C-alpha positions, 0 to 999 in steps of 0.5 A: 071598760069605758073611756070618756070622750070629750068633743063629740061622740064616735059612731059605729062603722068607723075606723079612726085613730083615738089619741089617749093621753091620760094615764087612766085611759092608757091603763084601760087600753093596756088592760083591754089589749090583754083580754078581748081588745074591746072598749066602750066609748061614751061622750061626757055630758059637759067638758067643764069638769074640774076632775076626771069624769066619773059615771055620773058625768057620762051619757048612757048610750055609746059605741063599742070599739075594737082596738086594731093597733096601738102606737106609743107616742114620744110624749108618753101618750098612745095613738090607738087605731080603733074599729067601731062596731055597734051601739050599746046602752049601759044597764048598770055601772059596776065601777064608777071611776078609775076605771069606769066599768059598765054592764051593757046591752047592745042595741040593734037597728030598728025599721031599716028596710021599708020603702020610706027608708029607701026613699030617705036614703036616696034623698040623703045621698043626693043632697050630700052629693050636692054639698060635697061637690066643690067643697074642700072639706069633703075628700074623695075618700068621704065621697066614695064611702058615702056611695059604698056603704050598703046599709041605711043606718050606717049611711046615717051614722057616717054622714052624722059623723062628718057634718058640722053638727052640735055634739048634743045633736050628734048624741041624739042621733047616736041614741036613735035606734030607729033607722027611719027617725035617724035618717029624718034627723040627718036629712034636717041637718043636711038641709041646715048645712045647705042653707049655711053654704048658700048664705056663705056663698052669698056673703062671699059674692058680696065681698068679692063685688066690693073688692072688685069695685074698690079695685076698679075705682083705684085703677081709675084714679091712678089712670086719671093721675097719669093723664094729668 
């Protein structure tokens, strides 16, 4: 069973809530829980759809997840807590709609234990440490996760999932089974994020300087009025 994802792809190695509102997706969750509790998550290519997505609207690489817990919501929806396990590629769609069912092959990481991979991993963690310091968007839990993940491919996936990256670019990273290439892609996005933060700080400093100058001029005028 496959649930179409709007928004962004979900990477392997993550424990996350999945909000399910449509009756079709709720039915998939229920059917999955009655068997092996496994579901496939695949990103929709475009969100500008007039009807429920079918197989042709989906990418072919997604993530398999195990449903850990289901909570029924007051509005009739479901909050499913899922643990994402690994990548898969759809070999063939057996049923193209309501529900979408696919025959899949699981994808394993390639080239994940070379010296270059270790060097890239170290560089990425170092760069991310700089970005996360004094940044309210990065929680202490995120920082701990980055340090404690012990596999280069999983580190790349985790960072790709928390950076502000376009969903098509995230999908490309999801489709990259070669860990060396995946790390290189993630490092490029980290560099872009650093440049964005640098520009934001520069703009903020300029705005603060203007505000301070305006305040100084105001107080000076008020002092002159008082003297007169």
